[in-house]
C-alpha positions as CSV (number, residue, x, y, z in Angstrom):
1,X,0.1,-0.1,0.0
2,X,2.9,2.2,0.8
3,X,4.2,1.8,-2.6
4,X,1.1,3.0,-4.3
5,X,1.3,6.2,-2.2
6,X,4.8,6.9,-3.6
7,X,3.7,6.1,-7.1
8,X,0.7,8.1,-6.9
9,X,2.7,11.0,-5.7
10,X,5.4,10.3,-8.3
11,X,2.8,10.5,-11.1
12,X,1.2,13.7,-10.0
13,X,4.5,15.4,-9.9
14,X,5.8,13.9,-13.3
15,X,2.3,14.6,-15.3
16,X,2.9,18.6,-13.8
17,X,6.3,18.5,-14.6
18,X,6.1,16.7,-18.0
19,X,3.2,19.2,-18.7
20,X,5.4,22.4,-17.8
21,X,8.4,20.9,-19.8
22,X,6.3,20.3,-23.0
23,X,5.0,23.9,-22.6
24,X,8.4,25.6,-21.9
25,X,10.9,23.7,-23.8
26,X,9.5,21.9,-26.8
27,X,11.4,18.9,-28.0
28,X,11.2,16.1,-30.1
29,X,8.3,13.6,-28.5
30,X,10.9,10.7,-28.5
31,X,13.5,13.3,-26.6
32,X,10.5,13.9,-24.0
33,X,9.6,10.2,-23.9
34,X,13.3,9.2,-22.9
35,X,13.7,11.7,-20.3
36,X,10.1,10.5,-18.6
37,X,11.1,7.0,-18.9
38,X,14.7,8.0,-17.4
39,X,12.9,9.7,-14.4
40,X,10.5,6.6,-13.6
41,X,13.3,4.5,-13.9
42,X,15.4,6.4,-11.4
43,X,12.5,6.7,-8.9
44,X,11.8,3.1,-9.2
45,X,15.5,2.1,-8.5
46,X,15.5,4.3,-5.4
47,X,12.3,2.9,-4.0
48,X,13.3,-0.5,-4.7
49,X,10.0,-0.9,-7.2
50,X,10.6,-3.6,-9.7
51,X,8.9,-2.8,-13.1
52,X,9.6,-4.2,-16.4
53,X,11.1,-1.9,-19.2
54,X,7.7,-2.4,-20.8
55,X,5.8,-1.3,-17.9
56,X,8.2,1.8,-17.7
57,X,7.8,2.6,-21.2
58,X,3.8,2.3,-20.9
59,X,3.7,4.3,-17.9
60,X,6.0,7.0,-19.7
61,X,3.5,6.8,-22.7
62,X,0.7,7.4,-20.3
63,X,2.3,10.5,-18.7
64,X,3.2,11.9,-22.1
65,X,-0.3,11.7,-23.2
66,X,-1.7,13.2,-19.7
67,X,0.4,16.0,-20.3
68,X,-0.3,16.9,-23.9
69,X,-4.2,16.5,-22.6
70,X,-3.4,19.2,-20.1
71,X,-1.2,21.3,-22.6
72,X,-4.3,21.6,-25.0
């Protein structure tokens, strides 16, 4: 249950940060996705959360889509 709290807090911050990042520093979509993926991977390692690379990639895609929706 504690892990879900960490993930929820991280996702909220990641979505807000990604939205601001997209608005303030436009980059290629692939570059933005890689940055989000790296941030998720670092967070998971720091908190001993085991996610596969596919799960991390899917999560990064979801965050990027949510940020794009916010930016519109």
